[in-house]
Each structure stands twice: as C-alpha cells, then as structure tokens.
N, C-alpha and C positions, 0 to 999 in steps of 0.2 A: 463353954464356948457359946456365943450368942448366934442363933440362926437368923439369916437374912431372908425375909419374906419377899419372894419374887411375884410380881403381878403378871397376869396373862388372861387368856380366854379359855373357857372350858369348851369341850367338844360340843355340848348342847348349844352354847352361844354361837360357835362357828357355823353349825348347821342352820341355826335360826337366821343368821345373817345371809348365808348363801340362798336360803329359801326366799327371803325378802328381796334380795338383789335379783333373783331369777324372776320373781313376780314383777318387779319394777322394769326389768329388761323386756319382758314380754309385752308389758303395757307400752313402753317406749317404741318397741319394734312395730307394734300394731299402729301406733300413732303415726310413725314415719311411713309405714306402708300405705295407710289411708291417705296421708298428705300427698304421697307420691302419685297414687292413683288419681286423686283429685286434680293434681297438676297436669298429669298426662291427659286426662279427660278435657281439661280446659284448653290445653294446647291443641288437641285434635279438633275440638269444636271451633276454636279460633281459626284453625287451618281451613276447615270446611266453610266457615263464614267468609273468610278472605277469598277463597276460590269462587264461591257463589256470588259474592258482591262484585268481584271483578268481571265475571262472565256476564252477569245481568246488566251491569252498567255499560259494558262494551256493546252488548246486543241492543240495549235501549237506544244508545247513541246512534248506532248504525241503522237499525231497522226503522227507526222513526224518520230517517231521511230516505226511505225507499221510494222509488217511483210508484205512483198509484197504479194498481193492477199489475205489478211486477212480481208479487209474492206467489210462490208455489212450493209445494212439499212433495218429496218423493222418498221412497224407501221400502224396506221390508222388515222381517222379524229380527234382523241383525243391525240395521242402520236406519236412521231417519235424518233427512237433510232439508233445511229451509233455505231457499234461494231467493234473491231479490237483486234488483238493479239500483245502485246508488245514484242519487241526484248530485251532480257537481255544482250546477246552478240552474236557476229557472228565470225566465224573463217573458216579456210580451213582444211579439213580432209585429212589424208594420205590414208585411205582406209575405205570402208564400206562394209558390207556383202550384196551383191546383188545376187539373184538367178542366176545360180545354186550354188553359193558359200554357204557354211554351215552357219547357223544362228550363231550369236554371241551377247553377251551383252556388248561388249567393242568397243569403237571407240576412235581413237587418233586424236586430233586436234593440230594445231599450238597454242602454249601457248602465247596469247596476253595479254597486260596489262589489257584490259577490262575484260578478262576472269579470270585473276588471282587476280587482285586488286579491281576491281569495282563490282564484282559479288557476290551475296548472294544466297545460295541455299535454296529453300523452296519446300514443297510438290507440286505435280501437275505441275511441270515444265517439258517441253518436248524438244526434239531435232527434228528438221524437216529439210529434205533435198529436194530441188527442188519443192517448193509448187507453182504450176502454176494455181491453181484454189482454190476457197473458200472451195470446198469439201475436198481438201487435208489438209486443216487447221482444219476444224471443224468436218468432217465426219470420218467414219471408213476408215483409209488410211494406207497404208504401207510406207508412207513417213514421218509420225510423230509417235514418240514413247516416252513414259514417262521415265524420269530419275529415276534410282534406288537409287542413292546416290550423294553426292557432288563430282563434278569433282576434280581430284587431279593431280598434276604434276607427270610425269613418273619418277619412281625412277632411271631409267637408262639414261634418257635424259630430262633435265629440260626444254628443248624447246618444249616438247610435253605435251599435257594435255589429261589425260585419262578420258573419259566420260563413265560411267557405266549405262546401261539401266536397267529397272525394270525386264525385262525378255530377253531371247535370241530371236533375231529378224532378219528378212531379209528385206532390203529396196527394194522398187519397182524398183528404178532406181538410177543412179548416177546423180550428178549435173554436167553440162558441165564445171563449174568452180571449182568443188570440194568444194563448199561452204556449210556450215551447220549453222543453227540458233538454239540457245537455247532460248526458249520463256517461258513466264509466263502465268498465267491465263488470260482469256479475260477481256477487259475493255469496258464499254459502256457509252456513253453520250446520255441522253434522254431529250427531251423537251416535257412537258405536263403541263396543268393547269398554263400556263404562267411562268413556272419555268424550270431551267436547272439543271439536276441531273447527278451525276457521280457514276457509280457502278463498283465494282471490286471484285476479290476473289470469283468467282462463277464457277461452273464446265463448261468445254467445251461441247457444244452440237451441233448436226447437225441442230437443229431448234433454230433460234434466238429468244430469249425471250425479251418481252418489259416490263416485270415486274420491278418496281422500289423499290421493297422490299429490304431494306438494303442499298439503295443508299444514297448518301450525296448531300444535296442541295448546288449548286454552285452559282446560280444567280436567281433573281426574275424580275418581270415586263417585261417579254418577250411577245411580241404581234404578233408573227408570226401566220398567218392563216393556220392551218393544214388542213382545209377543202377546201382551195382555190387552186390557181395556184401552179404548181410545182416550179415555180420561187420563191415562198415565203416560201418554205420548209427550215427548219434550216440546213439540211444536204443534199448534193448531191455528187455523186461519178462520176468522169470522168475517165473511164478506160484507162489503158496504151495503147499506140500504138507504132508503129515502130519508130516514130519520137519524142515521148515525154513520160515522166513518168506519172503514174496515179496521180491524185490529188483530194483532197476533197474540195468542196466549202461549207463554213459555212456562213450562213446568220442569224444574230440575230438582231431583232428589239426591242429595249428597249423603253418603253413609260411610263411616270409617270406625271400625271397632265398636259397633253398636251405637255410635253417635250419629244421629239423623238430623239433617237440616233440610227443609223444603223451601224452595223459592218458587212462588207462583205469581206471575206478573202479566199485565196487559200492556201492549205497546200499540198506540194508536197511529194510524197511517193517514197521510193527507188524502183527501177524497175528491180532488179537483184535477181531473186529467186534462 
C-alpha cells in the first residue's frame, strides 16, 4: 500500500508565525495610536485657534470703533471686564447751544452717508461733544445727552441732518473741531471662569459693572491668571499721549489638554474727541 504524504505546518512554524504576527500587530497598533493622538492634537489646536481668531476679530472690530476716552477696566481676582461705548456715526455740527446761549433740543450736523444710510435709531442713544475723560461718557455730564427721536434730513437743506434731543439742553463746551458723536449703549467683554463673555444693551452708569447677567458666551478654555501679574491680564489700556493714540492690549491664553495657543494683540483707538 502506498502512503499519501500530507502537507502541513509544524508546531515551530506556527509559533514563529504567531510571534511575527504579534510583532506586526504591536507595530500597527502603535502606528494607529500615534496617528490618532496626532489627529486629536490637531483637532484640539484647530479648535483653540478657531475660538481665538473669532474672539480677537470680534473684539478688534468693535473696540476699534470705541468712542475716544470711553474705555475702562474693572474687576478682581475672579473676573476682568473691558467696557466701552460704540460710535454709531460721527459728523460735524454747525452750532450747538453753549451757555450763555439759550438751551435747545435741536442740533444740525453735516449729513454723511454713515448717518443717513448705515445708521439705525434705537432708544438710549446719545449725542456727545468733546469727551475728554471717562466721566464725560458715563457720568452726569453736560457733554452727553439722549436723543429724543430718529435724526432726519433738514427739509430746507438735504445736506444737513437734524438731531432732536430728548429735552432742551445746554452743552458745557464746544469741540475744537466741531465734531459730534452719536453713540449706542455700552458694550463689555469679560473674562471669568476660563470663559470670554460679551454683554450689551444695558444702561449707562458712572459705576462699571462686572456682572455677566444676560451676557453671551464667546469663547472657552481661557487660562489667564487673574490673580497673578498684570502682564497676564486679558485687557490693559495704554492711554493716549501727544505722540500716539490710545490702544488696548488684549492677551488671551487658550489651553486644552496641554495644547496652548496665545493671542497677544493691540487695538488702536481714535484719539480725536
């Protein structure tokens, strides 16, 4: 009888194959793990960059349109807020009632495109002339008065815009350049609990509030140390001088799972009250 020779693997060969496959599997698993970690790191860094860019761009846009001398900062070891008054439009006036001139509730400005086409009237808007300090913007001042109604073009001269005040008033002084600003309600950016908030549509007050009631969340994962050095504060104001405009220094440190992104920015403010 002829024996049939059967093919197969020996035990040594099977063990060798298992060892090789194990080594390959360990290598593949390590490669997959490393690739996954890199992907997660990239996603987290992209998230931090997106949050930071959005926050910085929004603050740049708004703060650069702040009324001169309206910027102020308040806070403590748990919160820091930057407050300012936004300019809705500015123009040049023909005349304003300054003592001893009689009080009036009407001012005529040059009708600019921004005043006629890009402006929308709302309650609590003001006109302010020559604000040289924060008190002129937020305190009891004869340089800022509330509007009584929506400005309208002069029926006799379409190049003039008639601004009606809520009551008859006298301004404290003229502007050297005859400039007037129409402004809206204050706006605040606040950093607290590792988050950035934006607050608007609240009353003007001599005392700056740090409440975030009604504020909108803009960004998270902010790791500025509000109890430490002034250099790590989210907001700092450099006052105007004879040689330069005022500017705001914003510093936001975003950190997530050991990924750190720092945004350090200067926002220049108009220096012509």
